[in-house]
Backbone as ProteinMPNN parsed JSONL, in Angstrom:
{"seq_chain_A": "MTPHVKEKDLHKGLVKLLRCYQNSHDFLFFHIKNDVGIRRGQFFYDLKPMGVLPGVADFCIIKPKEVVFLEIKTQKGRLSEKQKKFLEDVSQLGHQAYVAYGWEDIVDKVERIIGKRD", "coords_chain_A": {"N_chain_A": [[-11.997, -2.833, -13.378], [-12.28, 0.591, -14.362], [-10.088, 2.548, -16.54], [-9.913, 5.138, -15.576], [-10.171, 5.212, -12.875], [-10.163, 6.231, -9.453], [-7.505, 6.556, -7.039], [-8.287, 6.064, -4.379], [-10.478, 4.412, -4.776], [-9.261, 2.169, -5.846], [-7.91, 1.362, -3.563], [-10.078, 0.631, -1.916], [-11.106, -1.507, -3.408], [-8.933, -3.247, -3.258], [-8.898, -3.858, -0.517], [-11.281, -5.356, -0.312], [-10.565, -7.529, -1.951], [-8.337, -8.602, -0.551], [-9.592, -9.332, 1.841], [-11.214, -11.41, 0.918], [-9.267, -13.294, 0.158], [-8.182, -13.852, 2.634], [-9.647, -15.867, 3.77], [-8.582, -18.25, 2.858], [-5.832, -18.106, 2.988], [-2.865, -17.507, 4.922], [-2.465, -14.657, 6.433], [-2.239, -11.262, 7.612], [-3.486, -7.942, 7.168], [-3.225, -4.379, 6.769], [-4.341, -1.048, 6.139], [-2.453, 1.847, 5.67], [-2.929, 4.864, 6.879], [-1.648, 7.777, 6.049], [-1.404, 10.636, 6.062], [0.543, 13.367, 6.082], [0.291, 16.115, 6.478], [-2.659, 17.712, 7.229], [-5.4, 19.659, 6.367], [-7.99, 20.906, 8.12], [-10.767, 22.639, 8.195], [-9.954, 25.59, 9.737], [-7.636, 24.675, 10.81], [-4.363, 23.257, 10.83], [-2.806, 20.225, 10.88], [0.202, 18.945, 11.825], [1.532, 15.964, 11.543], [3.973, 14.715, 11.728], [5.547, 14.988, 14.144], [4.271, 13.096, 15.657], [5.115, 10.713, 14.74], [4.435, 10.018, 12.147], [5.501, 9.052, 8.987], [6.594, 10.446, 6.076], [5.945, 9.142, 2.838], [5.508, 6.472, 3.399], [4.301, 3.248, 2.495], [1.049, 2.333, 1.152], [-0.264, -0.012, 2.079], [0.238, -2.674, 4.42], [1.192, -5.993, 4.537], [1.174, -8.811, 6.432], [2.753, -11.772, 6.714], [3.466, -15.163, 7.799], [6.494, -14.827, 9.387], [7.266, -12.774, 7.639], [7.142, -9.538, 6.22], [5.39, -7.374, 4.151], [5.22, -4.572, 2.039], [2.942, -2.56, 0.235], [2.417, -0.31, -2.261], [-0.031, 1.614, -3.809], [-1.024, 2.762, -6.964], [-2.671, 4.696, -9.498], [-3.059, 3.792, -12.971], [-1.627, 5.731, -14.307], [-0.233, 6.876, -12.303], [2.459, 8.188, -10.22], [5.4, 7.609, -8.3], [6.389, 9.451, -5.435], [9.441, 11.106, -4.453], [9.917, 10.605, -1.758], [8.355, 8.332, -1.361], [9.688, 6.527, -3.026], [12.131, 6.371, -1.651], [11.301, 5.266, 0.821], [10.406, 2.702, -0.017], [12.796, 1.67, -1.036], [14.336, 1.663, 1.324], [12.892, -0.215, 2.856], [13.323, -2.512, 1.327], [16.114, -2.727, 1.583], [16.257, -3.43, 4.225], [15.527, -6.007, 4.11], [12.905, -6.725, 3.559], [9.909, -7.216, 1.58], [8.812, -5.034, -1.008], [6.395, -3.569, -2.952], [5.03, -1.945, -5.85], [1.962, -1.253, -7.252], [0.292, -0.638, -10.233], [-2.712, 0.311, -11.186], [-5.713, -1.768, -11.497], [-5.426, -4.448, -12.57], [-2.696, -4.922, -12.212], [-2.586, -4.734, -9.447], [-4.038, -7.043, -8.657], [-2.34, -9.017, -9.71], [0.057, -8.527, -8.224], [-0.854, -8.96, -5.587], [-1.546, -11.666, -5.684], [0.989, -12.771, -6.053], [2.218, -11.949, -3.68], [0.708, -13.2, -1.624], [1.133, -15.799, -2.223], [-0.317, -17.183, -4.061], [0.381, -17.235, -6.662], [3.459, -17.766, -8.349]], "CA_chain_A": [[-12.146, -1.422, -13.044], [-12.01, 1.44, -15.514], [-8.771, 3.185, -16.503], [-9.976, 6.448, -14.927], [-10.553, 4.999, -11.488], [-9.383, 6.999, -8.479], [-6.663, 5.739, -6.172], [-9.045, 5.627, -3.201], [-11.328, 3.291, -5.178], [-8.369, 1.017, -5.932], [-7.679, 0.945, -2.174], [-11.285, -0.069, -1.452], [-11.15, -2.79, -4.109], [-7.875, -4.087, -2.702], [-9.353, -4.346, 0.796], [-12.243, -6.44, -0.566], [-9.82, -8.665, -2.475], [-7.555, -9.196, 0.529], [-10.515, -9.992, 2.778], [-11.612, -12.691, 0.307], [-8.127, -14.219, 0.219], [-7.885, -14.218, 4.026], [-10.349, -17.118, 4.107], [-7.82, -19.432, 2.456], [-4.395, -17.848, 3.085], [-2.456, -17.093, 6.262], [-1.863, -13.329, 6.483], [-2.983, -10.102, 8.108], [-3.153, -6.737, 6.408], [-3.852, -3.132, 7.179], [-4.113, 0.151, 5.347], [-1.71, 2.844, 6.431], [-3.395, 6.225, 6.631], [-0.389, 8.451, 6.302], [-1.422, 12.042, 5.655], [1.501, 14.086, 6.929], [-0.313, 17.398, 6.823], [-4.086, 17.706, 6.89], [-6.077, 20.905, 6.666], [-9.386, 20.706, 8.522], [-11.282, 23.962, 8.551], [-8.897, 26.58, 9.933], [-6.516, 24.076, 11.511], [-3.419, 22.426, 10.092], [-2.199, 19.263, 11.786], [1.471, 18.375, 11.394], [1.565, 14.689, 12.246], [5.335, 14.178, 11.801], [6.006, 14.8, 15.53], [3.607, 11.924, 16.233], [5.707, 9.52, 14.159], [4.03, 9.753, 10.773], [6.664, 9.095, 8.113], [6.223, 10.688, 4.68], [6.384, 8.154, 1.867], [5.178, 5.1, 3.788], [3.413, 2.579, 1.548], [-0.379, 2.359, 1.476], [-0.705, -1.217, 2.773], [1.198, -3.613, 4.996], [0.675, -7.353, 4.57], [2.03, -9.573, 7.333], [2.676, -13.22, 6.535], [4.352, -15.788, 8.776], [7.91, -14.469, 9.274], [7.483, -11.922, 6.469], [6.374, -8.3, 6.159], [5.366, -6.872, 2.778], [4.583, -3.268, 1.865], [2.354, -2.413, -1.091], [2.009, 1.041, -2.642], [-1.03, 1.569, -4.869], [-1.089, 3.929, -7.846], [-3.471, 4.528, -10.704], [-2.205, 3.389, -14.084], [-0.763, 6.851, -14.682], [0.341, 7.434, -11.081], [3.914, 8.223, -10.077], [5.915, 7.618, -6.934], [7.138, 10.62, -4.989], [10.803, 10.765, -4.025], [9.829, 10.027, -0.413], [7.84, 6.97, -1.514], [10.798, 5.727, -3.568], [13.098, 6.152, -0.578], [10.726, 4.316, 1.771], [10.416, 1.369, -0.612], [14.207, 1.256, -1.073], [14.738, 1.363, 2.704], [12.236, -1.476, 3.23], [14.05, -3.577, 0.628], [17.443, -2.852, 2.19], [16.074, -4.1, 5.514], [15.218, -7.408, 3.851], [11.472, -6.973, 3.393], [9.41, -7.008, 0.225], [8.102, -3.787, -1.27], [5.837, -3.582, -4.296], [4.169, -0.869, -6.33], [0.999, -1.766, -8.219], [-0.289, 0.422, -11.053], [-3.996, -0.094, -11.746], [-6.354, -2.924, -10.894], [-4.845, -5.713, -13.008], [-1.4, -5.049, -11.558], [-2.88, -4.998, -8.034], [-4.394, -8.461, -8.532], [-1.115, -9.777, -9.958], [0.976, -8.374, -7.09], [-1.444, -9.603, -4.413], [-1.414, -13.118, -5.847], [2.403, -13.089, -5.807], [2.516, -11.721, -2.264], [0.088, -14.195, -0.735], [1.575, -17.135, -2.591], [-1.241, -17.855, -4.971], [1.092, -17.316, -7.931], [4.908, -17.54, -8.212]], "C_chain_A": [[-11.715, -0.582, -14.236], [-10.649, 2.117, -15.4], [-8.759, 4.515, -15.758], [-10.369, 6.351, -13.456], [-9.632, 5.806, -10.571], [-8.605, 6.044, -7.579], [-7.44, 5.23, -4.96], [-9.966, 4.462, -3.544], [-10.506, 2.016, -5.376], [-8.082, 0.472, -4.539], [-8.876, 0.136, -1.671], [-11.41, -1.441, -2.107], [-10.119, -3.759, -3.566], [-8.281, -4.661, -1.347], [-10.339, -5.498, 0.613], [-11.53, -7.695, -1.047], [-9.039, -9.374, -1.366], [-8.442, -9.91, 1.541], [-10.992, -11.33, 2.224], [-10.491, -13.713, 0.422], [-7.792, -14.637, 1.65], [-8.577, -15.513, 4.431], [-9.501, -18.35, 3.814], [-6.304, -19.255, 2.531], [-4.081, -17.242, 4.458], [-1.737, -15.742, 6.214], [-2.812, -12.347, 7.155], [-2.628, -8.931, 7.21], [-3.793, -5.531, 7.067], [-3.445, -2.023, 6.235], [-3.41, 1.162, 6.233], [-2.192, 4.228, 6.008], [-2.264, 7.148, 7.023], [-0.38, 9.887, 5.782], [-0.541, 12.835, 6.608], [0.934, 15.426, 7.365], [-1.749, 17.418, 6.353], [-4.693, 19.045, 7.278], [-7.541, 20.595, 6.953], [-9.921, 22.047, 8.997], [-10.141, 24.95, 8.615], [-7.611, 25.968, 10.484], [-5.648, 23.245, 10.569], [-2.722, 21.518, 11.102], [-0.919, 18.727, 11.166], [1.67, 17.103, 12.198], [2.967, 14.086, 12.343], [5.836, 14.024, 13.24], [5.375, 13.587, 16.225], [4.101, 10.627, 15.608], [5.264, 9.182, 12.757], [5.24, 9.987, 9.876], [6.217, 9.326, 6.673], [6.772, 9.59, 3.768], [6.046, 6.717, 2.205], [4.146, 4.531, 2.808], [1.972, 2.564, 2.06], [-0.836, 1.178, 2.33], [0.479, -1.999, 3.314], [0.501, -4.968, 5.059], [1.667, -8.177, 5.388], [1.727, -11.062, 7.15], [3.549, -13.858, 7.604], [5.824, -15.467, 8.452], [8.229, -13.568, 8.082], [6.566, -10.698, 6.53], [6.516, -7.74, 4.752], [4.658, -5.527, 2.761], [4.135, -3.127, 0.423], [1.87, -0.982, -1.286], [1.084, 0.925, -3.845], [-1.03, 2.885, -5.638], [-2.095, 3.647, -8.953], [-2.522, 4.155, -11.834], [-1.237, 4.5, -14.5], [-0.062, 7.476, -13.481], [1.858, 7.364, -11.071], [4.288, 8.227, -8.603], [6.589, 8.949, -6.641], [8.541, 10.164, -4.598], [10.794, 10.124, -2.639], [9.288, 8.606, -0.457], [8.933, 6.047, -2.052], [11.797, 5.391, -2.466], [12.566, 5.14, 0.429], [10.804, 2.892, 1.221], [11.838, 0.816, -0.722], [14.684, 0.858, 0.326], [14.158, 0.033, 3.177], [12.988, -2.652, 2.598], [15.428, -3.804, 1.24], [17.383, -3.538, 3.55], [15.648, -5.561, 5.352], [13.755, -7.746, 3.707], [11.076, -6.72, 1.939], [8.668, -5.686, 0.135], [7.667, -3.801, -2.729], [5.095, -2.286, -4.572], [3.257, -1.496, -7.364], [0.328, -0.588, -8.912], [-1.57, -0.081, -11.713], [-4.454, -1.446, -11.218], [-5.705, -4.244, -11.299], [-3.504, -5.963, -12.329], [-1.573, -5.321, -10.063], [-3.16, -6.48, -7.835], [-3.152, -9.327, -8.715], [-0.171, -9.726, -8.758], [0.438, -9.08, -5.844], [-1.289, -11.115, -4.516], [0.024, -13.563, -5.652], [2.715, -12.997, -4.322], [1.959, -12.828, -1.38], [0.427, -15.633, -1.113], [0.625, -17.887, -3.481], [-0.575, -18.09, -6.321], [2.573, -17.044, -7.685], [5.474, -16.757, -9.373]], "O_chain_A": [[-10.874, -1.007, -15.028], [-10.111, 2.251, -14.301], [-7.694, 4.975, -15.347], [-10.849, 7.323, -12.873], [-8.463, 6.03, -10.888], [-8.988, 4.891, -7.383], [-7.268, 4.079, -4.557], [-10.215, 3.607, -2.694], [-10.988, 0.915, -5.109], [-8.017, -0.743, -4.348], [-8.703, -0.924, -1.069], [-11.773, -2.419, -1.453], [-10.39, -4.951, -3.428], [-8.028, -5.833, -1.071], [-10.244, -6.509, 1.308], [-11.848, -8.8, -0.607], [-9.078, -10.599, -1.259], [-8.082, -10.975, 2.042], [-11.158, -12.286, 2.982], [-10.74, -14.873, 0.748], [-7.174, -15.682, 1.852], [-8.123, -16.187, 5.355], [-9.679, -19.387, 4.453], [-5.563, -20.17, 2.17], [-4.91, -16.565, 5.065], [-0.53, -15.692, 5.979], [-4.017, -12.578, 7.251], [-1.58, -8.934, 6.563], [-4.763, -5.643, 7.816], [-2.378, -2.045, 5.623], [-3.741, 1.308, 7.41], [-1.892, 4.694, 4.909], [-1.954, 7.287, 8.207], [0.576, 10.297, 5.124], [-0.844, 12.958, 7.794], [1.094, 15.819, 8.521], [-2.018, 17.163, 5.179], [-4.513, 19.508, 8.404], [-8.244, 20.071, 6.089], [-9.566, 22.525, 10.075], [-9.426, 25.127, 7.628], [-6.604, 26.662, 10.613], [-6.145, 22.616, 9.635], [-2.121, 21.996, 12.064], [-0.953, 18.121, 10.095], [1.946, 17.156, 13.396], [3.138, 13.046, 12.979], [6.49, 13.028, 13.545], [5.877, 13.112, 17.244], [3.574, 9.555, 15.906], [5.674, 8.154, 12.217], [5.923, 11.004, 9.997], [5.526, 8.48, 6.105], [7.918, 9.165, 3.911], [6.269, 5.824, 1.388], [3.243, 5.234, 2.355], [1.719, 2.758, 3.249], [-1.69, 1.335, 3.202], [1.57, -1.987, 2.745], [-0.617, -5.088, 5.56], [2.855, -8.231, 5.07], [0.616, -11.533, 7.395], [4.311, -13.151, 8.263], [6.321, -15.8, 7.376], [9.349, -13.598, 7.571], [5.382, -10.804, 6.848], [7.623, -7.641, 4.223], [3.616, -5.361, 3.394], [4.846, -3.52, -0.501], [1.006, -0.508, -0.549], [1.392, 0.209, -4.799], [-1.035, 3.968, -5.054], [-2.338, 2.491, -9.3], [-1.304, 4.203, -11.662], [-0.144, 4.22, -14.993], [0.624, 8.489, -13.62], [2.465, 6.589, -11.81], [3.575, 8.783, -7.768], [7.276, 9.508, -7.496], [8.789, 8.969, -4.434], [11.57, 9.206, -2.373], [9.715, 7.76, 0.328], [9.083, 4.917, -1.586], [12.255, 4.253, -2.364], [13.301, 4.246, 0.85], [11.225, 1.977, 1.929], [12.054, -0.38, -0.523], [15.355, -0.161, 0.491], [14.849, -0.755, 3.823], [13.252, -3.658, 3.257], [15.86, -4.946, 1.397], [18.356, -4.159, 3.976], [15.434, -6.264, 6.339], [13.384, -8.92, 3.729], [11.812, -6.095, 1.177], [7.986, -5.273, 1.072], [8.479, -4.02, -3.628], [4.601, -1.622, -3.661], [3.725, -2.197, -8.26], [-0.145, 0.343, -8.259], [-1.512, -0.82, -12.695], [-3.692, -2.173, -10.581], [-5.457, -5.085, -10.436], [-3.212, -7.085, -11.919], [-0.785, -6.062, -9.477], [-2.585, -7.108, -6.946], [-2.938, -10.271, -7.953], [0.341, -10.758, -8.324], [1.198, -9.729, -5.125], [-0.938, -11.771, -3.536], [0.254, -14.651, -5.125], [3.394, -13.862, -3.769], [2.65, -13.335, -0.495], [0.055, -16.571, -0.408], [0.747, -19.101, -3.642], [-0.923, -19.028, -7.038], [2.908, -16.171, -6.884], [6.674, -16.486, -9.407]]}, "name": "protein", "num_of_chains": 1, "seq": "MTPHVKEKDLHKGLVKLLRCYQNSHDFLFFHIKNDVGIRRGQFFYDLKPMGVLPGVADFCIIKPKEVVFLEIKTQKGRLSEKQKKFLEDVSQLGHQAYVAYGWEDIVDKVERIIGKRD"}
């Protein structure tokens, strides 16, 4: 993928990659759509009262007896303070939390997470 790729395109590529690996590895995954405030036409929806948590990672990968969170950024992307806190909290609870910057880093992190590479 090119260096100027958008984050949403990295997400789409990651979904394709994970679906391919599901054929030979034991895990489930899902994308976490976590827009806290969305403006649609004249309306503003505040989703925090419904349990949406600002800073939650983009993807959750569930392996046997293990939960992993993966935040995706472009190569020049930066974590927000809320994202940093979420990832720290996940780690303190004993789960894995990764940030991947760009496509090559995504592939590397996914292979580590699913056990293809140590």
